[in-house]
C-alpha positions in Angstrom: -28.8 -13.4 4.7 -25.0 -13.5 4.7 -24.7 -11.1 1.8 -26.9 -8.6 3.6 -24.7 -8.9 6.7 -21.6 -8.2 4.6 -23.1 -5.2 2.9 -24.2 -3.8 6.3 -20.6 -4.3 7.7 -19.1 -2.6 4.7 -21.4 0.3 4.8 -20.7 0.7 8.5 -17.0 0.7 7.9 -17.3 3.4 5.2 -19.6 5.5 7.4 -17.2 5.6 10.3 -13.8 5.3 8.7 -14.2 7.2 5.4 -11.5 9.7 6.4 -8.9 6.9 6.6 -9.7 5.9 3.0 -9.6 9.6 1.8 -6.2 10.0 3.2 -5.1 6.9 1.4 -6.3 8.5 -1.8 -4.1 11.5 -1.1 -1.1 9.4 -0.4 -1.2 7.6 -3.7 -2.2 10.6 -5.6 1.1 12.2 -4.7 3.1 9.2 -5.7 1.4 9.1 -9.1 1.7 12.8 -9.7 5.5 12.6 -9.5 5.4 9.9 -12.2 2.8 11.7 -14.4 4.9 14.9 -14.3 8.2 13.1 -14.8 9.1 15.1 -17.9 8.5 18.5 -16.3 10.2 17.5 -13.0 13.2 16.1 -14.9 13.8 19.4 -16.7 13.1 21.6 -13.7 15.2 19.7 -11.1 17.4 17.1 -12.7 18.8 18.8 -15.7 17.3 16.3 -18.1 18.6 13.2 -16.3 16.1 10.4 -16.3 18.3 8.4 -13.9 18.4 11.4 -11.5 14.6 11.7 -11.8 13.9 8.2 -10.6 16.6 8.4 -8.0 14.6 11.3 -6.6 11.5 9.2 -6.8 13.3 6.5 -4.7 14.2 8.9 -1.9 10.6 8.5 -0.6 11.0 4.8 -0.4 14.3 5.1 1.5 12.4 6.9 4.2 9.6 4.4 4.4 11.3 1.8 6.7 12.1 4.5 9.2 8.6 5.9 9.0 7.2 2.4 9.3 9.2 1.8 12.5 8.4 5.2 14.1 4.7 5.4 13.4 4.4 1.6 13.7 5.5 1.9 17.3 3.3 4.9 17.9 0.3 2.9 16.6 1.1 0.0 18.8 1.7 2.1 22.0 -0.6 5.1 21.7 -3.2 3.9 19.3 -3.9 3.4 15.6 -5.9 6.7 15.6 -3.0 8.7 16.9 -0.6 7.3 14.1 -3.0 8.1 11.3 -3.5 11.7 12.5 0.2 12.3 12.5 0.8 10.7 9.1 -1.9 12.7 7.2 -0.3 16.0 8.4 3.2 14.9 7.3 1.9 13.7 4.0 0.1 16.9 3.2 3.1 19.0 4.2 5.4 16.9 2.0 3.0 16.9 -1.0 1.9 20.6 -1.1 5.4 21.7 -0.3 6.8 20.1 -3.5 4.6 22.4 -5.5 6.2 25.5 -3.8 9.9 24.8 -4.7 12.1 27.2 -6.6 13.6 26.0 -9.9 16.4 27.3 -12.3 13.7 27.8 -14.9 12.1 30.4 -12.7 15.3 32.1 -11.4 19.0 31.8 -10.8 20.9 28.6 -11.0 21.4 28.5 -7.2 17.6 28.5 -6.8 17.5 25.3 -8.7 20.1 23.7 -6.4 18.1 24.8 -3.4 15.0 23.5 -4.9 16.6 20.1 -5.6 17.7 19.8 -1.9 14.3 20.9 -0.6 12.7 18.4 -3.0 14.7 15.6 -1.5 13.8 16.7 2.1 10.1 17.0 1.4 10.0 13.7 -0.4 11.8 12.1 2.6 9.1 13.7 4.9 6.4 12.4 2.6 7.9 8.9 2.7 8.1 8.9 6.4 4.4 9.8 6.7 3.1 7.6 3.9 4.9 4.6 5.5 2.9 4.9 8.7 -0.3 5.9 6.8 -0.8 2.8 4.6 0.4 0.4 7.4 -1.9 1.8 10.1 -4.9 2.0 7.8 -4.4 -1.7 6.9 -4.1 -2.6 10.6 -7.1 -0.4 11.4 -9.4 -2.0 8.9 -8.3 -5.5 9.7 -9.2 -4.9 13.3 -12.5 -3.3 12.8 -13.9 -5.3 9.9 -16.0 -8.5 10.5 -14.0 -11.7 10.0 -16.4 -12.9 7.4 -15.3 -10.0 5.1 -11.8 -9.1 6.0 -10.3 -9.4 2.6 -13.3 -7.5 1.1 -12.9 -4.8 3.7 -9.1 -4.5 3.1 -9.9 -4.4 -0.7 -11.3 -0.9 0.0 -7.6 0.1 0.5 -6.7 -1.2 -3.0 -9.7 0.5 -4.5 -8.7 3.9 -2.9 -5.1 3.4 -4.2 -6.4 3.1 -7.7 -8.7 6.1 -7.1 -5.5 8.1 -6.1 -3.8 7.1 -9.3 -6.9 7.8 -11.3 -7.2 11.2 -9.7 -3.6 12.1 -10.4 -4.0 11.1 -14.0 -7.2 13.1 -14.4 -5.8 16.2 -12.7 -2.6 16.0 -14.8 -4.6 15.7 -18.0 -6.9 18.6 -17.1 -3.9 20.8 -16.2 -2.1 20.0 -19.4 -5.3 20.6 -21.4 -6.0 23.9 -19.6 -2.5 25.5 -19.6 -0.7 23.7 -22.4 2.6 21.8 -22.5 4.9 24.8 -22.3 3.1 26.3 -19.3 3.2 22.9 -17.5 6.9 22.7 -18.0 7.5 26.3 -16.8 5.2 26.5 -13.8 1.8 24.7 -14.1 3.4 21.4 -12.9 2.9 22.9 -9.5 -0.9 23.0 -9.6 -1.5 19.2 -9.0 0.7 19.3 -5.9 -1.3 22.3 -4.6 -4.6 20.7 -5.2 -3.9 18.0 -2.6 -4.5 20.4 0.2 -8.3 20.2 -0.4 -9.0 16.5 0.2 -6.0 16.5 2.7 -7.7 19.0 5.0 -11.0 17.2 4.8 -9.3 14.0 5.8 -7.6 15.7 8.7 -10.9 17.1 10.0 -12.6 13.7 9.7 -9.9 11.8 11.5 -10.4 13.9 14.6 -13.5 11.8 15.3 -12.3 8.3 14.3 -12.9 5.8 17.1 -10.0 3.6 18.2 -9.7 0.0 17.2 -11.6 -2.2 19.7 -8.9 -4.9 19.4 -6.2 -2.3 20.3 -8.2 -1.0 23.3 -8.7 -4.5 24.6 -5.0 -5.4 24.2 -4.0 -2.1 25.8 -6.2 -2.6 28.8 -4.6 -6.0 29.4 -1.1 -4.7 28.9 -1.6 -1.9 31.3 -2.3 -4.4 34.1 1.2 -5.7 33.8 3.9 -4.5 36.3 6.4 -3.4 33.6 5.6 -1.2 30.6 7.5 -1.4 27.3 9.7 1.4 26.0 10.1 2.3 22.4 13.4 0.4 22.1 12.1 -2.7 23.9 9.0 -2.8 21.8 11.1 -2.6 18.6 13.6 -5.2 19.9 10.7 -7.6 20.9 9.2 -7.3 17.5 12.3 -7.9 15.5 13.7 -10.8 17.6 10.4 -12.7 17.8 9.0 -12.1 14.3 12.0 -11.6 12.0 11.1 -14.6 9.9 7.5 -13.4 9.5 8.9 -10.1 8.4 11.0 -11.7 5.7 7.9 -13.5 4.4 6.0 -10.2 4.4 8.8 -8.4 2.5 8.7 -11.1 -0.2 5.0 -11.0 -0.2 4.9 -7.4 -1.4 7.7 -7.7 -4.0 5.3 -8.3 -7.0 2.9 -5.6 -5.7 5.6 -3.0 -5.3 7.4 -3.7 -8.6 4.2 -3.8 -10.7 2.9 -0.7 -9.0 5.9 1.5 -9.9 7.8 -0.1 -12.8 4.7 -1.2 -14.6 1.9 1.3 -13.9 4.1 4.4 -13.3 7.4 4.0 -15.2 5.7 2.5 -18.3 3.8 5.8 -18.7 7.1 7.7 -19.2 8.3 4.9 -21.5 5.2 5.3 -23.8 5.6 9.1 -23.8 9.2 8.8 -24.9 8.3 6.3 -27.6 5.7 8.3 -29.4 2.4 7.7 -27.8 0.3 10.9 -27.6 -0.9 12.3 -24.3 -4.5 11.5 -25.1 -3.7 7.8 -25.8 -1.6 7.5 -22.7 -4.5 8.9 -20.8 -6.8 6.3 -22.2 -4.6 3.3 -21.5 -3.7 4.5 -18.1 -7.4 5.0 -17.1 -8.3 1.7 -18.6 -5.7 -0.1 -16.5 -6.7 1.6 -13.3 -10.4 1.3 -14.0 -9.9 -2.5 -14.7 -8.1 -2.9 -11.4 -10.7 -0.9 -9.5 -13.6 -2.9 -10.9 -11.9 -6.2 -9.9 -10.5 -5.2 -6.5 -13.6 -6.1 -4.5 -14.0 -9.4 -6.5 -10.4 -10.3 -5.6 -11.2 -9.5 -1.9 -14.2 -11.9 -2.2 -12.0 -14.6 -3.7 -9.5 -14.1 -0.8 -12.3 -14.5 1.7 -13.6 -17.7 0.0 -10.5 -19.5 -1.2 -7.8 -18.1 1.0 -5.5 -15.1 0.4 -2.4 -17.4 -0.2 -4.2 -19.5 -2.9 -5.4 -16.4 -4.9 -2.1 -14.6 -4.6 -0.2 -17.7 -5.7 -2.4 -18.2 -8.8 -2.0 -14.5 -9.6 1.8 -14.5 -9.3 2.2 -17.6 -11.6 -0.2 -16.1 -14.2 1.7 -12.8 -14.2 5.0 -14.6 -14.5 3.8 -16.3 -17.6 2.2 -13.2 -19.2 4.8 -10.5 -18.3 7.2 -10.8 -21.2 4.5 -11.4 -23.9 2.5 -8.4 -22.7 5.6 -6.2 -22.5 6.6 -7.3 -26.0 3.3 -6.0 -27.3 3.9 -2.6 -25.7 7.5 -2.5 -26.9 6.7 -3.1 -30.5 3.5 -1.1 -30.7 4.3 1.7 -28.2 2.7 4.5 -30.3 -0.5 2.5 -31.2 -3.5 2.8 -29.0 -5.3 -0.5 -29.5 -2.4 -3.0 -28.9 -1.2 -1.1 -25.8 -4.8 -0.8 -24.5 -5.2 -4.5 -24.7 -1.8 -5.5 -23.3 -1.5 -2.7 -20.7 -5.0 -1.6 -19.9 -6.8 -5.0 -20.0 -4.0 -7.6 -19.6 -1.8 -6.1 -17.0 -4.9 -4.4 -15.5 -6.5 -7.7 -14.8 -3.3 -9.3 -13.4 -2.5 -6.3 -11.4 -5.9 -6.4 -9.7 -4.9 -9.6 -7.9 -1.3 -8.5 -7.2 -2.4 -5.1 -5.7 -5.4 -6.1 -3.7 -4.4 -9.0 -1.4 -0.8 -8.2 -0.3 -2.2 -5.8 2.3 -4.0 -8.4 4.1 -1.3 -11.1 3.5 1.2 -9.0 5.5 -1.1 -7.8 8.3 -2.3 -11.4 9.0 1.3 -12.4 9.8 1.4 -10.7 13.1 -0.6 -10.6 16.4 -2.3 -7.4 17.7 0.4 -6.3 20.2 3.1 -5.9 17.6 1.0 -5.7 14.4 1.5 -2.1 13.5 5.3 -2.1 14.2 5.9 -5.4 12.4 3.8 -4.6 9.4 5.4 -1.1 9.3 8.9 -2.7 9.1 8.1 -5.6 6.7 5.8 -3.8 4.3 7.9 -0.6 4.0 11.2 -2.5 3.7 9.7 -4.5 0.9 8.4 -1.3 -0.8 11.7 0.5 -0.3 13.8 -2.3 -1.8 11.4 -3.5 -4.6 9.2 -0.5 -5.3 11.4 2.4 -4.9 14.2 1.0 -7.1 11.9 -0.7 -9.6 11.6 2.4 -12.0 15.4 2.8 -12.0 15.8 -0.9 -12.5 13.4 -0.9 -15.4 15.3 2.0 -17.0 18.6 0.3 -16.6 17.4 -3.1 -17.7 15.7 -1.6 -20.8 19.1 -0.1 -21.8 20.7 -3.6 -21.5 17.9 -5.6 -23.2 14.6 -4.4 -24.5 12.9 -7.3 -22.8 14.3 -6.1 -19.4 11.1 -4.6 -17.9 9.1 -7.7 -18.7 11.7 -9.9 -17.1 11.8 -7.7 -14.1 8.0 -8.2 -13.5 8.4 -11.9 -14.0 11.2 -12.1 -11.5 9.3 -10.0 -8.9 6.3 -12.4 -9.2 8.7 -15.3 -8.7 9.9 -13.8 -5.4 6.4 -13.4 -4.1 5.4 -16.9 -5.1 8.5 -18.3 -3.4 7.8 -16.3 -0.2 4.2 -17.6 0.0 5.4 -21.3 -0.4 8.4 -20.8 1.9 6.1 -19.3 4.6 3.8 -22.3 4.4 6.8 -24.7 4.7 8.2 -22.8 7.6 4.8 -22.9 9.3 4.6 -26.7 8.7 8.0 -27.0 10.4 6.9 -25.0 13.3 9.2 -22.0 12.6 6.4 -19.4 12.3 2.7 -18.9 12.5 1.1 -17.2 9.4 -2.5 -16.9 10.6 -3.1 -14.5 13.5 -6.5 -13.1 12.7 -8.4 -15.9 11.0 -7.8 -19.6 11.5 -6.6 -20.7 8.0 -6.7 -17.6 5.7 -3.9 -18.8 3.3 -5.1 -22.0 1.8 -8.4 -22.4 3.4 -12.1 -21.7 2.6 -14.7 -19.3 3.9 -15.7 -21.9 6.4 -12.2 -22.3 7.7 -11.3 -18.6 7.4 -14.4 -16.8 8.5 -17.0 -18.9 10.1 -14.9 -20.6 12.7 -13.8 -17.3 14.3 -15.0 -15.7 17.5 -15.5 -11.9 17.2 -14.5 -10.1 20.3 -17.4 -7.9 21.6 -15.2 -4.9 21.6 -14.3 -5.2 17.9 -17.4 -4.8 15.7 -19.8 -3.8 18.4 -17.7 -0.9 19.6 -16.5 0.2 16.3 -19.4 -0.4 14.0 -22.2 0.5 16.4 -24.3 -2.7 16.3 -24.3 -6.3 17.6 -22.6 -8.7 15.2 -23.5 -12.3 14.6 -21.5 -14.7 16.5 -20.3 -17.6 14.3 -19.3 -20.0 16.9 -18.4 -20.2 20.6 -15.0 -20.7 22.3 -11.6 -19.4 21.2 -10.5 -21.4 18.1 -6.9 -22.1 17.7 -5.1 -19.4 15.7 -7.6 -16.7 16.4 -6.2 -13.3 17.6 -9.7 -11.9 18.4 -9.1 -12.6 22.0 -5.7 -11.6 23.5 -4.2 -12.9 26.6 -1.5 -10.9 28.4 0.8 -12.3 31.0 4.1 -11.3 32.6 7.0 -13.7 32.7 10.2 -12.9 34.6 9.5 -9.2 34.5 9.1 -9.1 30.7 5.9 -8.5 28.8 4.7 -11.6 27.0 1.5 -11.4 25.0 0.3 -14.8 24.0 -2.4 -15.5 21.4 
């Protein structure tokens, strides 16, 4: 049965690529830890300045485009496995190192200045590494999962993102309960950063044995037969000049995701804390929101496989645009009350967020063919997150100072940008300006029959990576499929046609 085949495929992916998903948990754990410890970090490094705190948060996002470019090219030239092994080490150094920094609370004033400088440096390193990490994992899973379950396979990324946030929330709560608020402010804020070394080292050891993507190996073999090999600069130039419009669509496609992730699910926690909600209640509403998303991630992936990722994302963005201001108003007027906030934040935004944080991964990776996929996704995804995600907590803080409805209007506007990007991309494709589907035939406004069943799986994809023969859905090479890559040389330049 089809459901048995999908279950078998998913179990095989988990068995072989578990270390990729574990590293993804570590990545988002660190991002969340910074937000959950905002009060302590603000006093230790930023002299009580909330603006300074969120500017420090944004440093990581400024590094993401550069990290996406460098590790994106590494992934396209030397392999997806090489890129994820580099990124996990950099993330671990950046995360654990932040817990070892000097502060003025623990010593002289100059130590605090030194700690602030080192904090910026380590968050920059963490941003470089995290950029390549999330992009390469998305590319990896897209290339090794069966076409019939691509959105469900990529939904594992969204689930591990939420597990990272849940882990950060749980660890923060335990540390605060074990040591007390005063100790956390003085020194115990370091503990959550240090604890990242345990899963991080396990992920590093596991990734030493991760097999390379079959699609990448097939593409690399064909490219090596060409007389001229690409350099780092030529690879980057080719990617930008040929796929700049796809990159713009990808950037807009992650706008709602990035904004909701950091201004809604991270910044809102500090807002609730400053407006009288107790730590226990904040713990409850935060857990409810993340658990709601985690429970619905796989269902959203299923919907993307059946109805098309574009259709589901468009419905999700429009629903969130309508509900953003009313849900924020509930939190604004009942910030210290558990039940109203739990319903608005934990259930309402949790359900809407499950759509907006599950499918953008696949939306962006689908925009590009194999030979430039890691580089192009690295640029577009990380530029989108740098612009929209990194600045969203600061924008929420500033807008709230101007008008109390500011954060809700921010979420509404971000969803509008994503909806516009989806529709603009479809119009550009209809005009022949770009091609949006490079993995499945019609994954945007199609059906399971269009998107999954009319695809040829390359023998080197599932057979090599998952360890068993996969069911072939049809014969031939359908238009729009990137499962078979054809390389040719034109006038001395590398040209990969799909």
